[in-house]
C-alpha positions as CSV (number, residue, x, y, z in Angstrom):
1,M,-0.9,-7.0,-33.9
2,A,0.4,-4.6,-36.5
3,Q,3.7,-3.1,-35.5
4,S,2.7,0.1,-37.2
5,D,-0.5,0.6,-35.2
6,P,0.1,4.0,-33.5
7,I,-2.3,3.1,-30.6
8,L,-0.5,-0.1,-29.8
9,Q,2.9,1.6,-30.2
10,E,1.9,4.3,-27.7
11,I,0.4,1.8,-25.3
12,K,3.6,-0.2,-25.5
13,S,5.7,2.8,-24.6
14,L,3.4,3.6,-21.7
15,D,2.7,0.2,-20.3
16,A,3.8,-2.9,-22.3
17,E,1.9,-5.2,-19.8
18,L,-1.4,-4.1,-21.4
19,I,-0.5,-5.3,-24.9
20,P,-1.1,-9.0,-24.5
21,I,-4.3,-8.4,-22.5
22,L,-5.9,-6.2,-25.2
23,V,-6.2,-9.0,-27.7
24,E,-7.9,-11.5,-25.3
25,T,-11.6,-12.2,-25.5
26,D,-12.1,-11.1,-21.9
27,S,-9.7,-8.2,-22.1
28,A,-12.3,-5.6,-20.9
29,W,-13.0,-7.5,-17.7
30,R,-9.3,-8.0,-17.1
31,L,-8.4,-4.4,-17.8
32,A,-11.3,-3.2,-15.5
33,E,-9.6,-5.2,-12.7
34,L,-6.0,-4.3,-13.5
35,L,-6.2,-0.6,-14.4
36,P,-7.5,0.7,-11.1
37,T,-4.6,-1.0,-9.3
38,K,-2.0,0.3,-11.7
39,Y,-3.5,3.8,-12.2
40,P,-5.5,4.7,-9.0
41,P,-7.3,8.0,-8.6
42,E,-4.3,9.9,-7.5
43,I,-2.5,9.0,-10.7
44,V,-5.4,9.6,-13.2
45,A,-6.1,12.9,-11.5
46,R,-3.7,14.7,-13.9
47,P,-2.4,13.8,-17.4
48,P,-0.7,11.7,-18.5
49,G,-1.9,9.4,-15.8
50,D,-5.2,8.9,-17.6
51,R,-3.6,8.1,-21.0
52,A,-3.3,4.4,-20.5
53,W,-7.0,4.2,-19.6
54,E,-7.9,6.3,-22.7
55,L,-5.8,4.3,-25.1
56,A,-7.1,0.9,-23.9
57,G,-10.7,2.1,-24.2
58,F,-10.1,3.6,-27.6
59,Y,-8.5,0.4,-28.8
60,L,-11.6,-1.6,-27.8
61,L,-13.9,1.1,-29.4
62,R,-12.0,1.0,-32.6
63,A,-12.3,-2.9,-32.6
64,G,-16.1,-2.5,-32.4
65,R,-16.3,-3.6,-28.8
66,A,-18.3,-0.6,-27.8
67,H,-19.9,-1.9,-24.6
68,E,-16.5,-2.9,-23.3
69,A,-15.0,0.4,-24.3
70,L,-17.9,2.2,-22.6
71,G,-17.2,0.3,-19.4
72,L,-13.6,1.3,-19.3
73,F,-14.3,5.0,-20.0
74,W,-17.0,4.9,-17.3
75,A,-14.5,3.4,-14.8
76,L,-12.0,6.2,-15.7
77,Y,-14.7,8.8,-15.1
78,V,-15.5,7.3,-11.7
79,Q,-11.8,7.3,-10.8
80,M,-11.6,11.0,-11.6
81,L,-14.7,11.7,-9.5
82,Q,-13.1,9.8,-6.7
83,A,-9.8,11.7,-7.1
84,Q,-11.7,15.0,-6.7
85,E,-12.5,14.2,-3.1
86,K,-8.8,14.9,-2.3
87,S,-7.4,16.9,-5.3
88,G,-10.3,19.3,-5.9
89,R,-11.8,19.8,-9.4
90,I,-10.4,17.6,-12.2
91,H,-11.1,18.1,-15.9
92,K,-13.2,15.1,-16.9
93,G,-14.0,15.9,-20.5
94,M,-12.0,13.1,-22.0
95,P,-13.9,10.0,-20.7
96,L,-17.2,11.9,-21.2
97,I,-16.6,12.6,-24.8
98,W,-15.4,9.1,-25.6
99,M,-18.5,7.7,-23.9
100,S,-20.6,9.9,-26.1
101,D,-18.9,8.4,-29.2
102,C,-19.6,4.9,-27.9
103,F,-23.3,5.8,-27.5
104,F,-23.6,7.6,-30.9
105,G,-21.5,5.9,-33.4
106,R,-21.6,2.3,-32.2
107,L,-24.6,1.7,-30.0
108,G,-27.3,3.9,-31.6
109,F,-28.2,5.7,-28.4
110,P,-28.9,9.3,-29.6
111,V,-30.2,10.7,-26.3
112,H,-27.3,9.4,-24.3
113,A,-24.8,10.6,-26.9
114,K,-26.2,14.1,-26.7
115,R,-26.3,14.2,-22.9
116,Y,-22.7,13.1,-22.5
117,L,-21.6,15.7,-25.1
118,M,-23.4,18.3,-23.0
119,L,-21.7,17.0,-19.9
120,T,-18.4,17.4,-21.8
121,L,-19.4,20.9,-22.6
122,C,-19.9,21.6,-18.9
123,E,-16.3,20.5,-18.3
124,D,-14.8,22.4,-21.2
125,A,-16.7,25.6,-20.3
126,Q,-15.0,25.6,-17.0
127,R,-11.5,24.9,-18.4
128,E,-11.9,27.5,-21.2
129,K,-13.7,30.1,-19.1
130,G,-16.8,30.0,-21.1
131,I,-15.3,30.3,-24.6
132,I,-15.6,27.1,-26.6
133,R,-13.0,27.2,-29.4
134,P,-13.4,24.6,-32.2
135,E,-9.7,24.3,-32.7
136,I,-9.1,23.4,-29.0
137,T,-12.0,21.1,-28.0
138,G,-13.6,18.2,-29.8
139,V,-17.0,18.9,-28.3
140,Y,-17.6,21.7,-30.8
141,F,-17.7,19.8,-34.0
142,R,-19.6,16.9,-32.4
143,L,-22.4,19.1,-31.1
144,V,-22.6,21.5,-34.1
145,W,-21.8,19.2,-37.0
146,L,-23.1,15.9,-35.8
147,H,-26.0,16.9,-33.5
148,G,-27.1,20.2,-35.1
149,L,-26.7,22.4,-32.1
150,P,-26.5,26.0,-33.5
151,H,-23.2,27.8,-33.0
152,D,-24.9,30.6,-31.1
153,D,-26.6,28.2,-28.7
154,L,-23.2,26.5,-28.1
155,A,-21.6,29.8,-27.3
156,R,-24.5,30.8,-25.0
157,Y,-24.3,27.5,-23.1
158,G,-20.6,27.8,-22.7
159,K,-20.8,31.3,-21.2
160,A,-23.7,30.4,-19.0
161,L,-22.1,27.2,-17.7
162,Y,-18.9,29.0,-16.8
163,E,-20.7,31.8,-15.0
164,L,-22.8,29.3,-13.1
165,S,-19.7,27.3,-12.1
166,Q,-18.3,30.4,-10.5
167,K,-21.4,30.9,-8.4
168,I,-21.7,27.3,-7.2
169,P,-18.1,25.9,-7.2
170,A,-18.9,23.0,-4.9
171,E,-21.6,21.8,-7.2
172,A,-19.5,22.5,-10.3
173,L,-17.3,19.5,-9.4
174,F,-20.1,17.5,-11.0
175,P,-21.0,18.4,-14.6
176,E,-24.4,16.8,-14.0
177,A,-25.2,19.6,-11.4
178,L,-24.4,22.3,-14.0
179,L,-26.4,20.7,-16.8
180,Q,-29.6,20.2,-14.9
181,R,-29.6,23.9,-14.1
182,M,-29.6,24.8,-17.8
183,D,-32.7,24.9,-20.0
184,G,-33.6,21.7,-21.9
185,T,-33.8,23.1,-25.4
186,W,-30.5,21.3,-26.3
187,L,-32.3,17.9,-26.2
188,T,-33.8,17.6,-29.7
189,E,-33.4,13.8,-30.0
190,M,-35.9,11.0,-29.4
191,P,-34.7,7.8,-27.7
192,S,-34.1,4.9,-29.9
193,S,-36.0,1.7,-29.1
194,I,-32.8,-0.1,-28.0
195,E,-31.8,2.6,-25.5
196,T,-35.2,3.1,-23.7
197,L,-34.3,0.6,-20.9
198,Y,-30.7,1.7,-20.5
199,Y,-30.2,3.7,-17.3
200,R,-27.0,5.1,-15.7
201,T,-26.4,7.8,-13.1
202,S,-23.2,9.2,-11.6
203,P,-22.9,7.5,-8.1
204,F,-20.8,10.3,-6.8
205,Y,-23.3,13.0,-7.7
206,V,-26.2,11.0,-6.4
207,N,-24.4,10.4,-3.1
208,H,-23.5,14.1,-2.9
209,L,-27.2,15.0,-3.0
210,L,-28.1,12.1,-0.6
211,N,-25.7,13.5,1.9
212,R,-27.5,16.9,1.8
213,L,-30.9,15.5,2.6
214,G,-32.4,16.8,5.8
215,D,-30.8,20.2,5.5
216,G,-34.2,21.9,6.0
217,T,-34.5,23.4,2.5
218,G,-35.8,20.4,0.6
219,E,-33.7,21.5,-2.4
220,A,-31.4,18.5,-2.4
221,L,-34.3,16.0,-2.8
222,E,-35.7,18.1,-5.6
223,F,-32.4,18.3,-7.5
224,L,-31.9,14.5,-6.9
225,S,-35.4,13.7,-8.1
226,Q,-35.0,15.8,-11.2
227,Y,-31.6,14.3,-12.0
228,L,-32.8,10.7,-11.6
229,M,-35.8,11.3,-13.8
230,S,-33.8,13.2,-16.5
231,C,-31.4,10.2,-16.8
232,M,-34.3,8.1,-18.1
233,P,-34.3,8.2,-21.9
234,G,-37.3,10.1,-23.2
235,C,-38.0,11.9,-19.9
236,R,-37.7,15.7,-19.8
237,A,-37.7,16.8,-16.2
238,Q,-38.0,20.4,-15.0
239,R,-37.7,21.6,-11.5
240,R,-39.9,24.1,-9.7
241,R,-42.6,25.1,-12.2
242,P,-44.9,27.7,-10.7
243,T,-48.6,27.6,-11.3
244,H,-51.3,30.1,-10.4
245,S,-52.0,28.2,-7.2
246,S,-48.8,26.5,-6.2
247,D,-45.4,25.2,-7.3
248,L,-44.9,21.9,-9.0
249,D,-41.7,20.3,-7.6
250,I,-40.8,18.3,-10.7
251,V,-42.7,18.3,-14.1
252,C,-41.9,15.4,-16.4
253,A,-42.7,15.0,-20.1
254,M,-42.3,11.7,-21.8
255,D,-41.1,11.4,-25.5
256,G,-41.0,8.5,-27.8
257,L,-42.2,5.6,-25.6
258,E,-45.2,3.8,-27.1
259,L,-45.0,0.2,-26.1
260,D,-43.1,0.3,-22.9
261,F,-45.0,0.4,-19.6
262,R,-44.2,4.1,-19.3
263,S,-46.5,4.8,-22.2
264,E,-49.3,4.5,-19.6
265,F,-47.9,7.5,-17.7
266,G,-49.3,9.9,-20.3
267,H,-47.2,12.6,-21.8
268,Y,-47.0,14.7,-18.7
269,F,-46.7,13.7,-15.0
270,V,-45.6,15.4,-11.8
271,C,-43.2,14.4,-9.0
272,E,-43.7,15.6,-5.4
273,C,-40.7,15.8,-3.1
274,K,-40.9,15.5,0.7
275,D,-37.5,15.6,2.6
276,W,-39.1,15.0,6.0
277,E,-38.1,13.1,9.1
278,A,-41.6,11.7,9.4
279,P,-43.4,9.6,6.7
280,A,-45.7,11.5,4.3
281,D,-49.2,11.1,5.7
282,F,-52.7,10.7,4.3
283,A,-53.2,14.4,3.8
284,T,-50.0,14.6,1.7
285,M,-51.1,11.8,-0.5
286,A,-54.6,13.2,-0.9
287,K,-53.2,16.7,-1.8
288,F,-50.8,15.2,-4.3
289,C,-53.7,13.3,-5.9
290,R,-55.6,16.6,-6.2
291,V,-52.6,18.1,-8.0
292,L,-52.6,15.2,-10.5
293,D,-56.3,15.6,-11.0
294,S,-55.9,19.3,-11.8
295,I,-53.5,18.6,-14.7
296,K,-55.4,15.4,-15.8
297,A,-52.3,13.2,-15.1
298,R,-52.6,9.4,-14.8
299,F,-49.3,9.0,-13.0
300,G,-47.2,10.7,-10.3
301,I,-44.1,10.0,-8.2
302,L,-43.8,10.9,-4.5
303,F,-40.2,11.1,-3.5
304,S,-40.3,10.9,0.3
305,R,-37.2,10.4,2.3
306,S,-39.1,8.6,5.1
307,G,-41.7,6.9,2.9
308,I,-45.4,7.1,3.7
309,S,-47.5,6.3,6.7
310,G,-49.2,2.9,6.9
311,T,-46.5,1.1,4.8
312,G,-47.0,-2.6,4.9
313,T,-50.4,-2.3,6.6
314,A,-52.6,-0.9,3.8
315,Q,-53.6,1.9,6.2
316,F,-53.3,5.7,6.2
317,A,-51.3,7.1,3.2
318,E,-50.7,3.6,1.8
319,R,-54.4,2.9,1.8
320,E,-55.1,6.2,0.0
321,Q,-52.4,5.3,-2.6
322,L,-54.4,2.2,-3.4
323,K,-57.8,3.9,-3.4
324,V,-56.6,6.6,-5.7
325,Y,-56.0,4.1,-8.4
326,Q,-59.1,2.1,-7.7
327,D,-61.3,5.2,-7.7
328,R,-59.7,7.3,-10.4
329,G,-57.2,5.2,-12.3
330,V,-54.2,7.3,-11.1
331,V,-51.1,5.5,-10.1
332,I,-48.9,7.2,-7.5
333,V,-45.5,5.5,-7.0
334,V,-43.5,6.2,-3.8
335,L,-39.7,6.2,-3.8
336,G,-38.1,6.4,-0.4
337,L,-34.5,6.7,0.9
338,S,-33.8,3.0,0.4
339,D,-34.8,3.3,-3.3
340,L,-32.6,6.3,-3.8
341,Q,-29.7,4.6,-2.1
342,A,-30.2,1.6,-4.4
343,V,-30.0,3.8,-7.5
344,A,-26.7,5.3,-6.1
345,R,-25.4,1.7,-5.9
346,G,-26.3,1.2,-9.6
347,A,-29.9,0.0,-9.6
348,N,-32.0,0.8,-12.7
349,L,-34.6,3.4,-11.8
350,I,-36.8,2.2,-14.7
351,T,-36.9,-1.3,-13.2
352,L,-37.8,0.2,-9.8
353,L,-40.6,2.2,-11.3
354,R,-42.0,-0.8,-13.2
355,R,-42.1,-2.8,-10.0
356,Q,-43.8,-0.1,-8.0
357,Y,-46.2,0.7,-10.8
358,E,-47.3,-2.9,-11.1
359,T,-47.6,-3.2,-7.3
360,V,-50.1,-0.4,-7.2
361,R,-52.0,-1.1,-10.4
362,L,-52.3,-4.8,-10.0
363,D,-52.7,-4.6,-6.2
364,L,-49.8,-6.9,-5.7
365,R,-48.2,-7.8,-2.3
366,S,-45.4,-5.3,-1.8
367,K,-43.1,-8.0,-0.3
368,E,-42.6,-11.7,-0.8
369,T,-44.2,-13.7,2.0
C-alpha cells in the first residue's frame, strides 16, 4: 500500500481496522459483514458516519472490483433507507451516484447507470430545493456531459421533482417514488446485452407499497407494478393510460431485446392490476384478454393480490388463462402477492416471468409433484 495514497490515508485516520481487510481477496464480503456492525443505520444517517463506507467502496471501485464496490454502495443505501424509519428523510445521493459510476464506467450497464443518476437527481432536487447547481452536485456533469441530458431538461426535472416532493412528503422518502411519477423522456439508452438479465429493486420501497395494498384505491398495486416493470432493463412502463373506452393500468414497451425470451412479448404489452380480497375470476381474465386483443398484444401480466380462481385445478380463471394461449397464442402471466413478496426479498422478476411464461406456453405443471 502506497503511503501517499489519499484514500488509504483517510481510511486510516477514520478506521485503521479497515486497512488490512481492503487488500484481501475476499475483502468485499468481509466488509459487508463488518461495516453494518461498526456503522449501523443510526450512524450512517448523517455525515461523516457514512464516510468509511464510501471510502471502502471507492477503493474497490478504483481497483477495478466494480461488482464488489457496487455491493458495498448498495448496502450503504439500504442502511440509509433503514435509518429513515426512525430519523426521517436522509440525503442518499452519495451511494446512488457511486452505483451509477459502477454501472457506467466499469460494468457497461447504460440503462442502470442513467436510472441511478436520475435517482440521485431526485435526492439532490430535494436538498437543493429544485435548483441543480453544477458547482455543488456531481449529478449535473454526469447527466449533461456523459449522458447527453440537455441543461433545460435537467433544470425542468429538478424543479418538478422538488415541487412533487413537497406534495407527497411521505413518498418522497424514496427517490424511486418520485422518479416513476416523472415522464420517461430522460431514458434514451438501450440496454446492453450483458445487463438485460440484471434486476434490482429497492426492498424498502417495495415493502412500503406492499404495506399499502388493500386500502381500497388500488393505486398502491398500480405503482408497485409499474415500478417492478420499469426496473427491468429495456422496459418502459407507464401508468394509467386512458383510451377511448377504458384506462390501461400499466402500458409497457420493450426496447433492445431480440434473443431473450422477452422478445416474444412484442414491443407493447399491458398489465392489469387487481388489489382485491378475492381471486380474480373468469370474467376478469376474459376481459383482460379482450383488452390484449384490441391492441394486438401477444402478452400481458395480471397483477392480482389474491391470485386467480381455479389455481391448481385448471378450472375457472386458470382454465381460461390456458385456453387463451391455445386459442389465440396470447400468454397471460399472473403475479400474486407471494410473487411480489419474493421480489421484495430480492428475487429476480425476470426469472419469475420466464418461469410463468414457460408454464403457460408449454402447458407445464405449475408445481413439482
